[in-house]
Structures are given as C-alpha cells and as structure tokens.
N, C-alpha and C positions, 0 to 999 in steps of 0.2 A: 526069313523069306529065303528061297533058294535063289541063288544068282548064279547065271552061267558064266564061266571064266575061259581065259585061255590056259590051257593045260599046263603052261610053263610058268604060271604066276598063280599067286595066292590072292585070297580076299583079305583085305585090309580089315583088322578087328581093332577093337580098344586097346588090346594089348601091344600092337605094333608101336604104340607110343614108345614103349621100351626099347625100341631099335632104332630110333631118331637119333641123329647128330646134329647139335646145334652148334652152329658156327656164327662168330660175332666179334664186335669190336676190333676190326684189323687196324694195323698200324705200319705205316712204310718207313724204312729204315732213313736216316738223314742222307746217305748217298743214294738211296735208291733200290738197294741191290738185296734187301731182304724184306720179308713181310713176316710179321708176328701177328697172330690172332688167338682168340680163345675158342676152345673146342669143349663142348659140354656133352656129357652123355648121362645115361642113367644105369647105375651099376647091378649086378646081379642081386644086391641087397636092397634094390629097388630105393636108392638114394642118388641124388644128383653128385656128380663129380665133374670138376673141369680143370684143364690144364692148358699151357701155351704151347703153340705150334711155330715153329720157324722155318720158313719157306726161303730157299737159295734161289733167286730169280734167274742167275746164271745158269744153274744145274736143273732148277724144278724140283729138286729134291727136297722135301719136308721131313721135320724131326720133331717128335715131343719135345720140346725143350725144357718143360718142368715134369716132374715125376708123374707118369700117367698110371698113378697106382690105384685109383679109384678111391681113395681116401679123402683127397683134399679139394678144396675150391680154390683154385689160382685164377686170377681174372685182373682186368686193367692194365695190361701191359703198356708201358710207355718207354721210349729209346730215350737213352742220354744223348747229349748233343754230338758227342764223338761217334756215336754208334758202336760202342763198344759194351755196353750193360743196358741190360732191361730192368726197369723197377716194375713191380706189379704187387698186387693185394693177394694175400693167402691166408687161411685160417689154419694153416698146418702147425701153429704154435698152440692153437686152442682159441685164439682172439684173432679177429681180422688186423692184420699188421701188414707195413710194407717190407719187400724182401727185392734183393738184389741178385741178378745172374748175368755171367759174362756170356757173351756172344760168343767166345772161344771155348765154351764148354765148362764142364764143372758143375759143382753142386751150389744152390742158390745159399743165400746168406741173409739172416734177418737183420732188418735195418732198425725198424722201431720197436719198441717196446711200451707204447704208450697205454695209459691205465684202461682207457677206454676204446682201445682200437685205432685205426688210422685208415685212410681210404683216399681215392682221388689224387694220386700222385702227378705231380708236375715239375720237370726238370728246370733248374736256373738254367739260364743261357752259357754259363761258364761250367756247368756240370758239377759244381761244387756243394749243392743242396737241393733238395726238394720241398716244394710246397705240399702239404697233405692237409685233409681234413681229418680232426678230432674233437671228441665231445670234451667240454670243461669239467670242473670238478675235480681236478686231480688232487686237491688237497683232502678229499673225503676220507675220514678215518675208518680203519677196517673195522674198528669194533661197531660203528654205526650199521654196516651191513648184517652184523650178528646179533643185533639189540631187540631181535624178535619182530613180530608184526607190528605194523605201523599203519595209519590211516594215510590216505593220499589227500594231501592239503591242495587245493586247487586255487589258484589266483589268476590265471592267464584264462584267456578267450580259447586259446587253442590248447587241449589239454590232452587229447588223443589223437592218433593217427592210424588209419589202416595199415597194417603190416607192421607196425611198432608197437600198438597198444596204448597203454597209458604211459605219458611223458613226464619224465622227471623234470627237474631244474636245471639239467644241463643243456647246452646248446653245441651245436657244431662250429668250430672255430678254425681260423686258418692259422698253420703250424708250419715254421720252417724247421726242416731237419739237416742237420750237416751229414752228407754223405760217407765220409770217413769215420765219424763218431757214433751217427746214429743218435737214439735216444739219450746218450751223454751229452748231446749239444743241440737243445731245442729251445726255439722262440716262439713264443706264442704272440702272432701278430694282431690277433683280434680279441677282444674280450667283450663285446656289447652282447647284452642278453638276449640275442636273436640268433637264429640259425644263419650260417654262412655256405655259400656253395661257389662253384666255378671258379676257383682260384687261377690267377694267370699271371706269369712273370712278364714285366717290361722287356724288350730287347737288351737294355742297358743294365739289367739286373738290379736297379737301384727301386723300382717301384713295383707293385703289384695291384692287380684289378681282382675283385669279386662282387658277388651279389650277396646282399643282405636282406633276409625275408622279415617281413613285420606282418602282424595279424591284430594287433590290439585295438586301433582305432577302429570303429565302425565304417568309415570311409576308407580303410586300407586294407580290406579282407584281400588276401591273396596278392599283397603287395610285394614287389622284389625290385629294391634299389640297387642302383650301380655306384661302387665306389673305388676310389683309387687311394693308393696309402705308399707313402715314402717308407722304406726299409728303415732309415735312419732320421729320427729327429722330428715327427709331424705326426699330427691327427689324421684320422682317416678323412678323405672328402668325399660327399656324397655328389654325383655328377647331375642327377635329373633332380629338377625343383619339385615338379609334379609326381604323383604317384603312378606308376605302372607295373606290368608284369614283366619285367626284364630278366634275361637269361644269357648264358654262355658268352661272356665277352671274350674277344680275341684281340690282341694288339697289332697294329699295323706294322711291318716289317721297319719302317723308318721310325716308330715310336710316338707319332705325333696324333693318332686316333685310335679309337677302339671301334670293334664292330661289335654288334650284339642283336640278340633275336627278342621279339616281343611285341607288347601292344599297351595302349595308354586307357585300356577299360571303356573305349567308347560305346561298345556294345556289351560291355560286363564280360562274363564268361564265355560270349560267343564272337569275341572280337578276335579278326585274323590275327595271327603272329606275323610280323614283319621283319625285314632287315634293316638295321640302323647304323649309323655311325656316329659318333661323337668327336669333335675335334677338340683335343684335350686343353690347347692354348685358350680358346674362345668359347670353349662350353657349348658349342654350336650342334645342335642334334639334326641329322637329317635322316629321313625315311626313304631308302633307295628303291623300295618296292611299292612305293605309294600309288604308282599308276597302274598297277597290275592287281586283279581280284584273285589274289593267290595267296593259299596258307602254306608259310615258309619253314614249315616242320614236316617231320613225318608222322601222319596221323592215321596211317592205314593199318588195320586191325589184322593180327595174325596171333593164333594160339601158340606159336613157335618161337617168335622173335621179342619176347618180352625183356625190356631192361637194358637196352644199350644206350650208351651214354649219348647226350646230345653235344654234338662238335660245335654248333654255331655255324656262323658265316667265316669262312677262312680266306685270308687274304692271299693275293698272288705275290710274287717276289718284289714288284715294284710299288706297291700300294696302292695300284690303281683300280682294282677290282676283287670280287669276293665269289668264292664258291659256298653253295649249301644245298640241303635237301628242301625239296618242296613237295607238295600233294596237290594232285590235280586228277579228277575224274576218275577216282579209283586206284590210280597210278601214284607212284613217287618217283623222282628222277633228281639228276644232278642239275642244278641252275646255276648261272653266272650274271652277276650284276657289276657294271661298270660304276664309276662316280658321277656319271652323267644320266643315271637313272635308266640305262637300257639294260633289259633283261633279257636272257635267251635260254633255252634249255639245252644242256649238253649230252646228256643220255637220257632216256626214256623208255618208250615202250610199254607194253603191258605188264609191268613189273613193279617189284616192290624193293627199291633200295631203301635197306633199313639200317645202314650204318657207314660213316663216310669219314676218311682222314685223307687230308690234302697236303702233298708235300710241296710248298712253294720252289723250293730250290731246284728240285728235279721237275717241276710243273707236271707232276703226276699225283694220281690219286689212287687209293685203295678203297674198295667199297664191297659190303655185303649185299647180294642181291637174291631174291626169292620171287617165283612167280606162280601161278596157280598149280602147275604139275612139278615144282620142283621146290624141296623144302628150303633150300638156300645154300650158296657157297660165296667164296670170297674171289674177287676179281681187281686186278690192276687195269687203270684207265690211263692212257697217254694222250695228252692234249696235243695235236699237230696241227695247228691251222684249224681249218674245217675237218680235218680228219682225226676222229676220235677212235682209238684202238682199245678194246678190252680182251685181256687175256685171264682166264681162268687160273687161279692159282691153288685150291683146296678142292678136294674131292670127298666131301663128308659123308654123302649119302647115295653113291652109286649103286651100291648092294640093295640098299631099301628100294629105289626105284627100278631096279632090275627085277625084284621079287614080286612087287604088288603094282596091280592097276590102278592107275588114277582117272578121277573124271575131269575133263577140262570144261570150265564153265563157258557157257555163250552170252555174250554182253547184248544188251537191247536197251531202247530207250522207250519211255511211253509219256503220256500226259497224266499227271497227278491232278489234285485239286485246283481250279481255275486255269488250266491248262499248262500248269507247271511241268516242265520237262525233267524226269526223274530217271536216274539210271539203275539198270537192273543187270542180275545174272540169273543164267539157269544152268545148272548141272543135271546131265542125264544119269540115270543109275548107271553104275558099274554093270557089264555085261547086257547093256541096253538092247534090245530086241525091236524092230520095226513092228507096228501094228498091235503091241502089247499096250496095256494102261498101266500106269504107275501112280501110287499115292505121292504127295508132294508136301514138304515141309517149308515152311516160310521161317526163315531165321531173320531176327531183328537186332541190330546192333547195339551196343551201349553208347553212352556219351552223356547225350545225343551228339555232341558234336565231334565226332570220329567219322570215319568211314569204311565201309568195305570196298573191296577191289581185288586186284590181281596178285594177291598174295597165297601162299599154301596155308590152308586151312585144314587142319587134322581133323576136327570135329565133322566138318562138311564132308571129308572124304569117307570119313567111317561111315555116315548116314548113307551117302551114295553107294558105298560098298555094300549096303544092307538092303538096296533095292530101292530107295527113295530118289525122288526127283528133289532136287533143293533150290530154292529160289531165295535170294538175297538182294536186296535193293538200298540204295540210298535216299530215303524220303528226306522231306525239308526239315532242317536242322542238322545235316550232316555236312561235314568239310568237303572241299574238293570242288565247289560249284560257285564259290564267290560269297562276298559278305551276306547280301540279301539272302541267299539261299541258307546260310548257316543260321542266320538269326531267325528264319521264318516260323519255328516253333515255340519261340520264347513267349510265354503268357497265354499258350494255346495247345498246351499238351493235350494229346487226346483229340485234337481238332484237325487242322490240316495233314499233321504228319500220319494220324491214322487213315484218314481218306487216301492219301499216297499209297500207303501198304495196300489197302485194299484194292485200289486200283491196281497195284501190280498183280495181285493174286488174280484179279479179272483178266488182264491182257495176258498173262501167262497161260490161263486155261484156252482163251481164245488163239494164242500163237503156237502152243505146244499142244499138238493134238494128241500126244500120248500121257499127259495129266488127266488123271481121274477126278473129276470135279467133285465126287462124292467121298473121297478121301483123302482131305486137307488136314494139317497138323501146323501147329505155330510153336515157335519158342524163341527166347531171347533172355538176355542178363543185363541186369543192371537198369537202365532206361529201357532196354528191350524186354528186361523183365516187367518193368512197369506197362509197357505198351502190351505185353502179352496179357497181362490181368485185364487192362483196358478193353482190349479186343474181346476175351471171352464174356466180359460184361455187356458187349454192344451187339454181338452177333453169335447165332449158333451154327456157322457154316463149319467150323473145324470140329473134327472128329476126336481130337484130344489136343492138349497143351501142356507144355512143360515151362514154368516161370522159374527164373534162376536169379540170385541174389538180388531181387526184386525190392520195388516200392508200391505199397498198396494204400497208404495214408499219409497224405502231405501234411496232414494237422500234427499228427505225432513224429513225423521225420525232423519238423522244425527243433533244432538243438540237439538231437540224439546222434547226428551223424558227424564225422570229423568235418564235413562241409555243410552241416546243417544250420549252421549259423549264417549263411549268405545265400545258400542254393535256392531256397523256396522263394526269396525276394527276387533274384536274378532271373530264374528260370521259369516258374510258375507265375509269378508276378504279385505275391503278396507274402508278407508274414503272420504269424499265428495272432499276433496282436493288432495287425493292419485290418486284414478282411479274413476271417479264418472262413467264412462261406465259400469265397473264391478256392481255398485249398481244398475244401471238402468237395466243392464241383469238380475238380480235377483229380479226386482220390479214386481209384477202382473199389476200393471198398465201399464206396457209396452204392455201387451197382451190383453188390454180392447176390442179391435176390434174383438178379436177371441171368446168373452164371448157371448153364446147364453143361457146358464142356467138362469132362473130366480133367481135371487139372493136378499134375505133379508140381510140388514145390519143393525146389533145391535150395540150400543156404547154408553159409559158411558159419560155424559158431562164433568165429572173431571177426565177422565182417563188420569193420567200423564205418565203412562208407555208407552201406545200405544195411544198417543194424537188423540182426535177426527177428526182433520184435515186429518188424513189418510183415514177414511171413507168417510169424505166430498169429496175429491178429486175422490175417487171412485165412490161415488154416482152421481157427476156431469158429471163425464166421460161417465158413463152409461147413465145417463139421456139425454146428447147430441147424444148419438148413437142410441137413441130410444129403449134402451134394458129395458126388464122387470125387475123393482128394486123397493124396498122399503126402506126407512131409518128411522129407530126407535132409537130416542135419550132417553136415561134415566137420569133424572135430579139429582142434588146432589149424583150421584154415582160414583165409581171409578173403578179400573181395576178388583176389585174383587167382582163386582156385584154378580156373580153365587154362591159365596162361603160365602159373608160376607154382602152383600148389605142390604138395606131395605128390609123386607120381602114382603111387597106389590110389590115392584119393581121386587123382584126375581120372584114372581108368575107371575106378567106380562111377563117378559122376557120368561119364559115357555110357556106361552099361544102364544105369537107370533111365538116362534120356532115351537112348534107343530102346530099351526094353518097354517104356510106357507107350511108345508108338506103336512097338509091335504088338502090344496087348490090345490096341485100339484100332488095329489097321485091317483085320479081316483078312490078312494075308496078301501077297503080292501077286 
C-alpha cells in the first residue's frame, strides 16, 4: 500500500524493531542523587544485549556503567545500602550470576559462581550480604550429565513451563551470599521442594520473607504462600492459613508488618489483585484496597515492555502508607493507600507506568513510562504535598521518534452486549487523507484478563504505517473496569465477549467515516487467537484473519498446556472428565465447517502455554475441507514470541501478519 508521508520522516517497517531502545527496571540510589536503569538493544548480529546506565541527577549526565559491548545481558541492578556498589545479574561468565560494580567506576567483579546460576539480588540492610535465588541440586555429579540420553520421569503435576521447557527436579531456593567472599560463603536458607521467589530482608537483618509456590493439591493450583524465616535457629513460618496467590512482600521500615500484592481466588484466575498487609505479631491480614474496584498491578499490554519486575506495594518512611502501580481504564499509574484504606492516584494520565521504584528516605520515586506515541523513558517523581513533579532522566528513543511518524489512537466508549460500557481505541493510518476510505484491522488481546490501552504497540504502529486503520478494544473479561467486568467472560467464552467485539466493529464503522466496511480484517494472540478462530467460525464479514498462538479445541487443551490442568475449569467452566460437551461447545474447531475467511495460522514450536497441536488440528481440519489457509511455525520460540522472542523471528512474524492482510486487501 502506498502511504503519503512527510518528506522528513520515514514509514515505519517491520525492521524498525531493530532500532528500538528498551529501557526499564529503574532504581533510585539511597541518597536519591543517582538513577540506574537497564538499557536493552538489538545488536547488528540481531541479538539482544543489555547494560546498566547510571544517571547523575545533579548534572543530568548519563553513562553506560557496565560494558556496552553488545555481547552481554546485564540487568536487575540493585543499590547497596551505602550507595557505593550496584549488584546486578549478568551472563558475561556464560551463566547468569551476580556481579558487583562500584559507583566510583572501574571493572565489575563476579560475586557468585553458583552451579545453576543466580538472580534477583537483594541487599542486607548492613550491606554485608545478598539474598539471591538459585536452583538447588548442587550435589549433582558431573558424570550424570554425560551418562547419555535418559527419559524424563514425571511425578509432579507441574512438569513443564512456557519459556523454560520441561522442568527437572530442582527448585528455586533463597540463598544468602557473603559480599566479600561470594560463593566461598553461601548459605542455602530454604530447601523445600517448591519454587521460591521475591526474597526480602527485614530491616534488622535477622529475618527474611519470601513466597513459596505450590501446585500439587487440586485446590492449590497457582497457590503462592507467604513465609518469614529467622536467619538463625528456627523453621520457616507460613503466614497465611488459607491458600492465595500472593506476591512481592515488602517489610515496613519499623519491621512490624509486611505488605504484599495478591488475591484469595474468590473468582479464581479472574480475581483482582489487591494491596494487603499482615501484622507480624498478631498475624492479622488487612486488604487496604478492598473498597476500590481496582487491579493493583500493571496488566497493560505492550510488545516492547515485557519482563519488568513486580515491585509490589512500597512503604513510606513512617510505615503509614504504601505506593504501588495499578491498572484502570487502559492506563496504569502510581497510587497511594494509607492504613485507613484511603486510596488516591498520584500520577496517571493516558500513559503506561510499567516499572516503579520508590525511595522512602527521599520520598521520591523513579518510574518507566510509555504512551501510545512514545516507546518509553525513565522519570523521577518527587512528592511535595499535592505537587507532584516529574523529570525525564533518560533519552532512549529520540532519534527513533524523529525518524518515524506514529499514529495516535483516539479513545471512545460504546455499548456492548446488554448495554455494558466497553472502551475502545481507533488508530488512523499513517499519512491519513480526509475523504479516503481505509481497510480496518480488529486487534484482540490475550489473557483474557489483561487490557489494551495507552502504551506504545509496535505491531499496531506497523499496521497503521502500512495504511490500515487499527481498532482495539477491551471486551468483557478485560482488566481495568472492575471485578464484575473482568469476571464477565468466564464460562461464556465466545458469548458476551464475542458480541462486545462485534459491537465495537459496528460502532467503529458508524463513528469513523473513513473505514471501508467492505475491507475488514481480524487478528489476535492466545485468548485473542481463540477469539479470532471463534469469529471466523461465526461470521464471514472479515476479508482475512490471522490467528496467533491460539486455542482451537478445549477438549485437547486439557492437560497439555502448562496451565491446562486448571484453566479449562476456571475459564471455560468444565474439565474433560466433568462435561466434555461444554468444552466442545466453546471450541472453535467445532465450527470449522462454517469458516470461509482466509486464515493464516502463526504458532511457536515451543509454546507450552497454548501448545502447537492446537494450530495443527485447526490447519488440518481446514485443509481437509479445502479452505484457504497457511500455517507458519516459528522454531525455538515460545508463547511470548511477539514480546520477547528472537528479534529476527519477531520481524518475520510481523511480515507474515502484514503480508496476509496485504494479499487480501485489494489495495488501499
């Protein structure tokens, strides 16, 4: 398609991904005078590389603080309590280990040499040691590795995971590492046969908190329990009596309480995450956001901001309140809650706050922010009574934005099924001309309990640059609109959610006169891929469709996914042995005879979330019926190909996506 552009700017293409600078995980120094963050790029070899950038807030000067050689992945920087050293994770030794670098300069030195690597460094308050996570199994003999091929013996319910593959018998444990001697002085603090995460030091350095994940009992799918443990002389203590999904514990400065994020599975996987505290003396739990219909994590989808750590709810200096990120109506922002359950938004706007670190002593924060027209940068946020001041401290993508024209989405609301208010956005094609008609692509998000909104989406910008209007919406089941809304699609996949999406298409055609109603296209991934399959089995109004990492058969999905042992029951409303007819009723494969729309199927070979057999079944069923379809399989890729996959394969995916629509568009 020919797109008219300003002569000073280029049309964004699939290969523009190679020019993006990804910034994230900002950390404010103890005195508040420096910021360190992670800068990731795609090298000339088409590989990811990342390094740490140090910003002097007094001078505004930033330096690449770890070697920007394009060979290593440095990430997860954490300041020592005295602000003189930064611990970080790096693969420069061949395995992910903890390294230290002085803020005075000089070369980084390797701290750990743990056999199965190390991650998630957390400084002890006196700076003498670090908590890290490492897999157990240190005593495994080297000869076992060279003993030839062996079968995988499975005894656990959870034996594979997307992005990891098949799991061995090892588990993530909490390890204490002496800063002076490193791996020469290591204490394994946990040894339970479960994965551990989110380690946190108590202010006095005598206790640690962490999360322990359990999967085995049928009633504890996805269960994550809170634990505290004395460093010397006592067994770990579980704080919660009932099962829940709890994350990111943070100690209050007075050491009397923990904050954490999570829920108690009232609506199973569709339950809103809330901010909680627990009094460690009385074991009294309080939900501080119980009275607000708010998702207290970042669930805003972007294809450029994947993998930032969850910081949780972070205490102010006198332990009276907490700061956290939350998602609301297509936006994320910084929110504050006091101990009296008062909630207020500190920063917001039509933006995506995708990483947050709060410095209680300085009463300042550092945050990563994106919006639909800017990829993302790092900002400091200063709280002065009612005056919140933001200062940009990174400049990662100025050249990119000067080079390329982007499309700014227009938000609107409409009535879905039963009059439910649904939020949507319309992106005009780049080079838009009044009076001209344009084809439109409906984009459907995954989850389904996530949300689209005001974040930079490279995929959407590529499609707009090629002359398409792009429609994206948050149908029932999406986060950001309260508990009833996010619960609205469970047990009814392909019902009200489908009608919400179709109503969005109808209102877009009515509202935006530049839409050519005869040239409509649809795509989505994961749940969005399921819905794409469902749509083409229910209507012929789309000229072509692209289904990505999709689900086509809920009966065969049971048990084969890394979430397939609970997802069909929680989301579709049945298990295979309970009511297989219900699973088949909600399966797009049941309606394959009705599919007339040319369908491109994209799937990753190593997708363990939505296994590739789902696409194989759909493809063969279509071919047996003489339908127009093509199947593209991406090697060495998992469910997150579009967000964190190999750069060249990400570009290839975009080319196939845009090329299929181009093939069936009839020209712009």
